[in-house]
LUMVEX-366919 format. One line per 3 residues: their letters; for each residue z, y, x of C-alpha. Coordinates in Angstrom, 2 decimals. Layout:
<nodes>
A> Z/Y/X | ...
</nodes>
This chain:
<nodes>
MQN> 120.69/30.39/95.73 | 120.47/28.15/98.81 | 118.16/30.62/100.55
IIE> 120.65/33.43/99.93 | 123.55/31.33/101.19 | 121.64/30.62/104.41
AVN> 120.83/34.32/104.78 | 124.46/35.41/104.23 | 125.73/32.86/106.75
EII> 123.22/34.13/109.31 | 124.18/37.78/108.76 | 127.95/37.23/108.83
GKE> 127.60/34.95/111.84 | 126.07/37.87/113.77 | 127.91/40.85/112.25
RPE> 131.38/39.35/111.65 | 131.53/36.08/113.64 | 135.31/35.74/113.13
IGE> 134.77/35.06/109.40 | 134.55/31.39/108.44 | 133.24/29.53/105.39
ESF> 135.03/29.94/102.06 | 134.66/28.48/98.59 | 133.81/30.89/95.74
GHN> 134.35/30.02/92.09 | 132.67/31.55/89.05 | 134.78/34.14/87.22
RLY> 133.66/34.23/83.57 | 135.29/37.56/82.69 | 133.62/39.63/85.42
RIA> 130.64/37.31/85.87 | 131.10/37.20/89.61 | 131.78/34.64/92.31
AGR> 135.35/35.15/93.48 | 137.13/34.04/96.63 | 140.64/32.57/96.62
EAS> 142.13/36.02/97.38 | 139.77/38.03/95.16 | 142.54/38.89/92.65
KSI> 143.67/41.73/94.93 | 140.11/43.08/95.18 | 139.38/43.17/91.44
PLV> 141.44/46.36/90.69 | 139.77/48.10/93.64 | 136.29/47.27/92.33
FGE> 136.64/47.31/88.53 | 139.56/49.72/88.09 | 143.33/49.37/87.94
SKF> 143.60/49.23/84.13 | 143.63/45.66/82.80 | 142.93/46.99/79.30
WRL> 139.71/48.74/80.33 | 138.60/45.80/82.45 | 138.95/43.51/79.45
KHH> 137.24/46.02/77.14 | 134.20/46.46/79.38 | 133.81/42.89/80.57
GKN> 135.23/40.78/77.72 | 131.75/40.12/76.32 | 130.94/38.10/79.45
IRK> 133.38/35.32/78.54 | 131.01/33.80/75.96 | 128.13/33.59/78.44
KPP> 127.32/30.26/80.06 | 128.34/30.15/83.75 | 125.36/29.53/86.05
FKS> 127.43/27.57/88.61 | 130.94/26.23/89.22 | 131.38/27.07/92.88
IKL> 129.51/27.88/96.07 | 130.43/27.90/99.76 | 129.39/30.55/102.26
RLP> 130.69/32.67/105.13 | 132.49/35.61/103.55 | 136.12/36.84/103.53
ADS> 138.47/35.15/101.05 | 139.02/38.47/99.22 | 135.29/38.87/98.55
IIF> 133.69/39.47/95.18 | 130.04/38.44/94.86 | 127.79/40.11/92.28
YRD> 124.58/38.35/91.32 | 121.89/38.41/88.66 | 120.08/35.32/87.41
DKE> 116.79/37.23/87.45 | 117.17/38.49/91.04 | 116.99/36.54/94.29
GII> 119.87/38.35/95.89 | 123.55/39.22/95.83 | 125.99/42.02/96.58
AVS> 129.13/40.87/98.40 | 132.16/43.18/98.51 | 135.17/42.78/100.81
PEK> 137.75/45.60/100.59 | 139.94/43.92/103.22 | 137.16/43.78/105.82
NFV> 135.79/47.13/104.58 | 132.17/46.21/103.95 | 129.60/45.79/101.21
LKI> 126.63/43.51/101.92 | 123.53/43.92/99.75 | 120.80/41.33/100.24
FRD> 117.51/40.41/98.50 | 114.60/38.05/99.12 | 112.15/38.90/96.30
PPH> 109.48/41.50/97.25 | 110.16/44.04/94.43 | 113.82/44.33/95.33
ILL> 113.08/44.37/99.05 | 110.95/47.49/98.42 | 113.85/49.12/96.57
LNR> 116.31/48.08/99.26 | 114.11/49.59/101.96 | 114.20/52.88/100.06
EIE> 117.99/52.69/99.85 | 118.30/51.91/103.57 | 116.14/54.92/104.42
TLK> 118.38/57.13/102.27 | 121.63/55.71/103.68 | 120.45/56.40/107.22
KIK> 119.71/59.99/106.26 | 123.14/60.37/104.65 | 124.99/59.01/107.69
GSD> 126.43/61.85/109.74 | 125.62/64.51/107.11 | 128.00/66.66/105.06
FEK> 127.29/64.40/102.11 | 128.53/61.20/103.78 | 132.11/61.73/102.55
FST> 130.77/61.61/98.97 | 128.78/58.41/99.42 | 128.94/55.19/101.44
TYL> 128.54/54.92/105.20 | 125.60/52.97/106.60 | 126.72/50.27/109.06
NDG> 123.67/48.10/109.79 | 120.60/46.46/108.29 | 118.06/43.80/109.13
TTA> 115.90/40.88/108.01 | 117.01/37.24/108.23 | 115.02/34.29/109.52
NGA> 114.14/33.26/105.95 | 112.88/36.75/105.00 | 115.94/38.20/103.26
RWV> 116.34/41.97/103.64 | 119.91/43.26/103.91 | 122.04/46.32/104.45
MTD> 125.76/46.64/105.15 | 127.84/49.71/104.25 | 131.54/50.49/104.16
FRS> 133.64/49.83/101.05 | 134.69/52.64/98.69 | 137.49/52.18/96.14
NEN> 136.97/52.42/92.36 | 140.61/52.08/91.25 | 140.38/55.11/88.97
SLK> 137.14/54.02/87.31 | 135.17/56.62/85.37 | 134.61/54.03/82.64
NYF> 138.28/54.15/81.63 | 137.76/56.37/78.59 | 137.11/55.51/74.95
NFE> 133.98/57.65/75.14 | 133.29/57.59/78.87 | 129.86/59.25/78.47
KNW> 131.59/62.26/76.87 | 133.88/62.51/79.88 | 130.86/61.99/82.16
LAI> 129.17/64.98/80.52 | 132.36/67.04/80.82 | 132.70/66.48/84.59
SYT> 128.98/66.68/85.35 | 129.14/70.23/86.74 | 132.76/70.28/87.89
EIM> 132.70/67.06/89.96 | 129.25/65.47/90.30 | 126.55/68.12/90.73
PRM> 128.59/70.22/93.24 | 128.74/67.10/95.41 | 125.09/66.22/94.82
SAF> 124.04/69.65/96.07 | 124.85/68.48/99.62 | 122.55/65.49/99.09
YKI> 119.64/67.61/97.88 | 120.07/69.91/100.88 | 119.54/67.07/103.39
NSP> 116.29/66.14/101.64 | 114.22/69.28/102.21 | 114.73/71.01/98.83
QFV> 111.95/73.34/97.74 | 111.39/75.79/94.93 | 107.89/75.30/93.54
KVS> 106.12/77.26/90.84 | 105.75/75.65/87.45 | 101.98/76.12/87.80
EWV> 102.01/73.76/90.79 | 104.06/71.17/88.89 | 101.73/71.41/85.86
ENA> 98.66/70.82/88.02 | 100.25/67.70/89.47 | 101.45/66.42/86.07
QKR> 97.96/66.81/84.56 | 96.57/64.39/87.13 | 99.40/61.89/86.73
LES> 99.38/61.70/82.94 | 95.82/60.34/82.82 | 97.05/56.81/83.48
HPE> 99.87/56.98/80.92 | 99.35/55.26/77.51 | 100.72/58.40/75.80
AKK> 98.50/60.78/77.78 | 97.56/62.76/74.67 | 101.16/63.41/73.70
LAE> 102.08/64.41/77.24 | 99.07/66.76/77.41 | 100.23/68.39/74.18
GLK> 103.61/68.88/75.78 | 102.04/70.66/78.76 | 100.20/72.99/76.38
RIS> 103.57/74.31/75.23 | 104.02/75.88/78.65 | 103.00/79.55/78.44
KDD> 101.28/81.67/81.08 | 104.53/83.55/81.63 | 106.24/80.24/82.44
LNI> 103.83/79.37/85.23 | 105.42/81.72/87.77 | 108.96/80.42/87.22
EIL> 110.22/78.35/90.15 | 111.91/74.96/89.80 | 114.03/73.16/92.38
TSI> 112.60/69.91/93.73 | 114.17/67.39/96.11 | 114.98/63.68/96.30
NHF> 116.77/62.68/93.08 | 119.20/59.79/92.67 | 117.53/58.94/89.32
DLH> 120.40/56.68/88.20 | 123.57/58.76/88.10 | 125.97/57.01/85.76
TGN> 129.61/55.91/85.67 | 128.79/52.59/87.36 | 127.20/54.33/90.34
VLR> 129.96/56.87/90.92 | 133.23/55.39/92.18 | 136.58/57.15/92.05
SRE> 139.61/56.16/94.09 | 143.23/56.40/93.01 | 143.44/59.65/94.99
GEY> 140.50/61.09/93.05 | 137.91/60.79/95.81 | 134.32/60.29/94.60
SII> 131.69/58.03/96.17 | 128.12/57.96/94.86 | 126.36/54.63/95.47
DWE> 123.14/52.67/94.77 | 120.37/54.79/96.31 | 117.51/52.36/95.71
GCY> 115.99/54.51/92.96 | 115.71/57.70/95.03 | 112.47/59.57/94.51
PAP> 111.15/63.14/94.91 | 111.07/65.10/91.65 | 112.33/68.28/89.99
VVI> 116.14/68.20/90.25 | 116.43/68.62/86.48 | 116.03/64.82/86.40
DAF> 119.54/64.33/87.76 | 120.86/67.61/86.36 | 120.11/66.86/82.68
DFL> 120.64/63.10/82.71 | 124.33/63.55/81.88 | 123.33/64.94/78.48
RRY> 120.75/62.19/77.91 | 123.35/59.50/78.51 | 125.83/61.20/76.20
LQK> 123.25/61.47/73.40 | 122.18/57.84/73.75 | 125.84/56.79/73.44
NRG> 126.51/59.24/70.59 | 123.40/59.22/68.39 | 124.97/61.45/65.77
EFK> 125.13/64.31/68.29 | 121.35/64.85/68.27 | 121.94/67.35/65.47
NFK> 123.88/69.44/67.99 | 121.17/69.29/70.66 | 120.67/73.07/70.83
VLS> 124.36/73.81/71.40 | 124.73/70.96/73.92 | 121.55/71.83/75.80
DDI> 122.49/75.54/75.87 | 125.82/74.63/77.46 | 124.44/72.32/80.13
FKK> 121.63/74.73/81.00 | 124.15/77.54/81.54 | 126.04/75.22/83.88
YQN> 122.77/74.38/85.63 | 122.07/78.11/86.06 | 125.50/78.69/87.60
WLR> 125.09/75.65/89.87 | 121.70/76.90/91.17 | 123.14/80.35/91.74
EHF> 126.20/79.07/93.63 | 124.58/76.32/95.73 | 120.98/77.49/96.17
NQE> 121.19/81.25/95.61 | 118.52/80.98/92.92 | 118.33/82.69/89.54
VPF> 116.54/81.15/86.57 | 116.32/82.98/83.24 | 118.12/81.44/80.28
ESK> 114.92/81.94/78.28 | 113.37/79.17/80.39 | 115.79/76.55/79.05
DLH> 113.24/74.89/76.76 | 110.73/74.87/79.60 | 113.17/73.07/81.91
FLI> 113.98/70.44/79.29 | 110.27/69.94/78.62 | 109.68/69.39/82.35
YAI> 112.59/66.92/82.35 | 111.09/64.92/79.46 | 107.55/64.82/80.89
ERT> 108.61/64.11/84.48 | 110.98/61.30/83.49 | 108.31/59.77/81.23
LFF> 105.73/59.84/84.03 | 108.16/58.48/86.60 | 109.16/55.39/84.65
WEI> 105.56/54.55/83.89 | 104.48/54.94/87.51 | 107.41/53.00/88.97
AQI> 108.04/50.27/86.40 | 105.30/50.51/83.73 | 107.98/51.46/81.19
NRL> 106.78/53.72/78.38 | 109.79/55.85/77.46 | 107.90/57.32/74.49
SDK> 107.68/53.90/72.83 | 111.46/53.99/72.39 | 112.19/55.81/69.14
RAV> 115.71/56.60/70.36 | 114.60/58.08/73.70 | 115.72/61.63/74.43
EKF> 112.36/62.26/76.12 | 110.59/61.47/72.84 | 112.99/63.74/70.93
ILE> 112.29/66.68/73.28 | 108.52/66.23/73.24 | 108.40/66.01/69.45
A> 110.81/68.89/68.80
</nodes>
């Protein structure tokens, strides 16, 4: 932690020299470090509802606090997020309108570099109003990589529902994907033939431990399917209710771009259903009805935002591509075998 404290003090000393040193105590409920004026920031970050804040974060109270207090140069209203397994923090100051994300360990520096690249591309684009605004970035004397963005409110948190994944699925094509279309458009979207995607997937699956199962999945793709075109662009890859903020006025801000990667857009487009099914296991029996509905919405979204028609008969093909692509991605990026998880939606689709 001392290295991070030194890095933060260096950054704030250069970026916001008027800010002095403050003491930050551990907050057991939210598992954060909180400044003496952080009580006014908590509703802006975690949502206005005290009930939902307690419901979602109450489990943290029983966890052992990693420290009592720390001192560093940040505003008194700041909230500091940290993880014991990461050499880094995220500091949020609504009053001073900034978020500082900083890491020292190489794996997270790589991810942060990817996020910085994306934030710079977003700045000045039509999509900027739906995300965060890049302010500055750099590397400290002790090797910490950092980026600073503006602050976006989360007073009307999307987690404030008894079944928030059901609501997430319901607003996926009324609120989220229409906004994401502007993001895909600034990242050179292309329509590629399924035959081209298959050729690429065949090469990639050779290194996967479930190569045989993935190859069997590819065999389900017919010759008629090969000429169908699929939309590809940079995907967020982690669209969930924690990464989409909503203000009291109903404004949306999509954050955390460190997982961005080029892939068929069905990755983002169908992930709403995956998250709903993982939260509601009993709904797997309704997969056909649910997948029919979301694919129709995907069709309408492509037609409206990209002037592209895809036949409804290609629904199973698109979900198969989703399952294979997501399986390959997580193995290539993190050596995670999604097919080893018996509850994984990818496994369900490939074995259907």
